[in-house]
C-alpha angles and dihedrals in degrees: 000000000000090000091049091052091047092049091050092050090046093057092043088057092050092048091049091052093054093040086062092041090056093072095083103002095115093050092050091051093050090053096049115084094180091056092049094049094049091047090052090052090052089051094050091054092047094050092060088071120084113230143150104193121034135185124202118200113206098014098175111193092344105262095145101039088051091051095047097039092052093045095046106033092166091062130074124236127194127184141182134192132177090229115082088198092056091049090051089054092047092050091049093048093053096039090056088059092043091239101169091175092067119090128180139189136173115241149090132270088269090061099054096100091048094046096046103019098166098043133103115183126211091197128039119177138181123189128196099009104302090157092055087081099050116117095234121011096201092050088047089055091052092049091049089052090056090061096048127111116222094270100034119154125202129209107192130173125195138188105247126237092211107053096159101181090057093063097068091043092058093040089054087059093047092248097137097162090048091051094061104027094106095051092048091045095243095118112129104172136294101290125090089202103050131033126211125198103252147125131215113226136217125218087256091055090053094048092049093048099044103023096091093059108021142042120223107231101169142012141181136180126225131200095013089142101343106091119272113243093258089056093054089128087074090071090075091054095043096051111172091358089075091075091050090053091049089053091045089055089053091051095047090051087071092055135066088268092067096114103047093096136086094273138024123198121208128194111203139174133198109279117266094020123119 
């Protein structure tokens, strides 16, 4: 009972954070070229997978469901978010475009079966670290497996524990605690003013959480040297070097250094399936 109460309060805190974040979230996204470029890369990888019914976990204001539902009107798209305010924005966004194949609900990973009881999804995707705020990652993986069709593929992105290029940037500013907060598991989001219950993950954390149910069939790192979305102001200073850093990231993603950036993307499939 104590754990249930703690879990409930945990998710209430996450939902409150994003309810507040929803006030200007869309505007900040539209003004951020780094965020848009990374999102487009996530989408390109996702679109290589054949699917008919997709679920997005942590949909925010519905950018991606709107994109996919409008591009693939013959397919069905479902999405959840802990924040009722974000879900409201997502519904409005898709309703304005009359996207009848887009469906939304407020809730956590633990609620998927209750929210969509008769649905099995052949694609489940998470962009920008939505699973970094789950209460228990291994339990989340088990819950996701329950909503999978036999040949389901996953595209999951996570905020990394070991974002190595961030450390010298914070050290240069004299922010020693900030420099090592991910490694010491004290990371609580990007804002100095508000904390969100969350945890950055290593590649080992991901394998341990998902390995019992899924095989990892692809992976790619983002913002290893190319600026993270919250450092988009660096693009103006980098000029033409920014494209070089983007290409460097793509190269390093094929090396053992693939997961030293801000985000790691994993492609997975249900275990035992070809």
